[in-house]
C-alpha positions in Angstrom: 26.8 19.4 11.5 24.7 17.5 14.3 24.9 14.5 12.2 28.7 15.0 11.8 29.0 15.2 15.6 27.1 12.1 16.1 29.0 10.2 13.7 32.2 11.5 15.1 31.3 10.4 18.6 30.4 7.0 17.2 33.5 6.6 15.4 35.6 7.3 18.5 33.4 4.6 20.5 32.9 1.8 17.9 35.6 -0.6 17.4 35.9 0.3 13.6 37.3 3.1 11.9 34.3 4.9 10.1 36.7 7.3 8.2 38.0 4.4 6.0 34.7 5.0 4.1 35.6 8.4 3.0 36.7 9.2 -0.8 39.5 7.1 -2.0 40.1 8.6 -5.5 39.2 6.3 -8.3 38.4 3.5 -6.3 35.1 1.9 -7.4 34.8 0.2 -3.8 34.8 3.7 -2.1 32.1 5.2 -4.6 29.9 5.6 -1.5 32.4 7.8 -0.1 31.4 10.5 -2.5 28.1 11.2 -0.2 29.5 9.7 3.2 32.8 11.6 3.3 31.4 15.2 4.3 29.9 13.5 7.5 33.1 12.1 8.5 36.0 14.1 10.6 39.5 13.1 11.7 39.6 14.7 14.9 37.6 17.1 17.2 39.9 20.2 15.9 38.6 19.1 12.3 35.0 18.9 13.2 35.2 22.1 15.0 37.0 23.9 12.0 34.2 22.9 10.0 31.5 23.8 12.2 31.1 27.5 12.6 31.9 28.1 8.6 29.3 25.5 7.8 26.6 27.1 10.1 27.4 30.7 9.1 27.9 30.4 5.4 25.1 27.7 5.1 22.7 30.0 7.0 23.6 32.8 4.8 22.4 30.9 1.8 19.4 29.5 4.0 18.4 33.2 4.3 17.4 33.1 0.8 15.2 29.9 1.3 15.6 26.6 3.1 14.8 24.8 -0.3 17.8 26.7 -1.8 20.0 25.5 1.2 19.0 22.0 0.6 19.3 22.0 -3.1 22.6 23.5 -3.0 23.9 21.2 -0.2 23.0 18.0 -2.0 24.6 19.3 -5.3 27.7 20.2 -3.5 28.0 16.9 -1.6 27.6 15.2 -4.8 29.6 17.2 -7.4 32.5 18.2 -5.0 32.7 14.5 -3.8 32.5 13.3 -7.4 35.3 15.5 -8.5 37.5 14.6 -5.6 37.1 11.1 -6.6 38.1 11.9 -10.3 40.9 14.0 -9.7 42.3 14.0 -6.3 45.7 12.2 -5.1 45.5 8.5 -5.0 46.4 6.5 -2.0 44.6 8.8 0.1 41.2 8.9 2.1 39.4 12.3 1.9 36.9 13.3 4.5 35.2 16.1 6.0 32.6 18.9 5.4 35.1 21.6 4.0 34.5 20.7 0.3 30.7 22.0 1.1 32.0 24.7 2.9 34.1 25.9 0.1 31.4 25.4 -2.2 29.1 27.7 0.1 31.8 30.2 0.1 32.2 30.2 -3.7 28.6 30.6 -4.2 28.2 33.3 -1.8 30.9 35.5 -3.5 29.9 35.1 -6.9 26.3 35.2 -6.5 26.4 38.5 -5.0 28.8 40.2 -7.7 26.9 38.8 -10.4 23.1 39.4 -9.1 24.3 43.1 -8.2 21.7 43.7 -5.7 22.6 45.4 -2.6 22.0 42.7 0.0 23.6 40.1 -1.8 26.7 42.4 -2.6 27.0 43.0 1.2 26.8 39.2 1.8 29.6 38.7 -0.9 31.8 41.5 0.9 31.2 40.2 4.4 32.0 36.7 3.1 35.2 37.9 1.6 36.3 39.9 4.4 35.6 37.2 7.2 36.5 34.2 5.2 38.8 35.6 2.6 41.5 33.3 4.1 40.1 30.4 2.7 41.6 31.3 -0.4 44.9 29.7 0.9 43.2 26.4 1.5 42.9 25.7 -2.3 46.5 25.5 -2.4 48.4 22.2 -1.6 50.5 23.9 1.2 49.6 21.7 4.2 50.1 18.0 4.2 47.3 15.9 5.5 44.8 18.5 4.3 42.5 17.8 1.0 43.2 20.9 -0.8 41.4 19.1 -3.6 38.2 19.1 -1.8 38.6 22.9 -1.1 39.6 23.7 -4.6 36.8 21.5 -6.3 34.5 22.9 -3.6 35.4 26.7 -4.4 35.0 26.0 -8.2 31.8 24.2 -8.1 30.1 26.8 -5.7 31.5 29.8 -7.8 29.8 28.2 -10.9 26.5 27.2 -9.2 26.6 30.8 -7.9 27.0 32.3 -11.2 24.3 30.2 -12.8 21.7 30.9 -10.1 22.6 34.7 -10.2 22.1 34.7 -14.1 18.9 32.8 -13.7 17.7 35.6 -11.6 17.0 33.1 -8.8 
């Protein structure tokens, strides 16, 4: 999130709008947006609304291991961004870390339920209790919000949580 903050500050100071480099669905010219988009934010409130959930949910994953955090982070950036590029509404630019946050959320919930170990179940329950409201973010109820990023992130996170739990990792 420090990188996101620095990029946001540069975006406000530079005479170019870096957010144009986000994900533009099905545009070959914007394929780089798949990797760049999570680090771009439209406003301070957008950045701050992603900051704490990223730190908390990412931190819960990082408790297992830093290697697991970085592996999932990279997987989530690429897979969520690719799915948004393929399936999201056209004529829009998708930016922000929320797709990755929703992937963390989906992972933590499913991993604990499938793994069935006390600590992981507690983490799943805590995630549901404190971040259960995220479920509404996967619905197209707010204009200007990429529910597609949220939905794709949650699906990718849930799938990876299932796979990692079943593999005993």
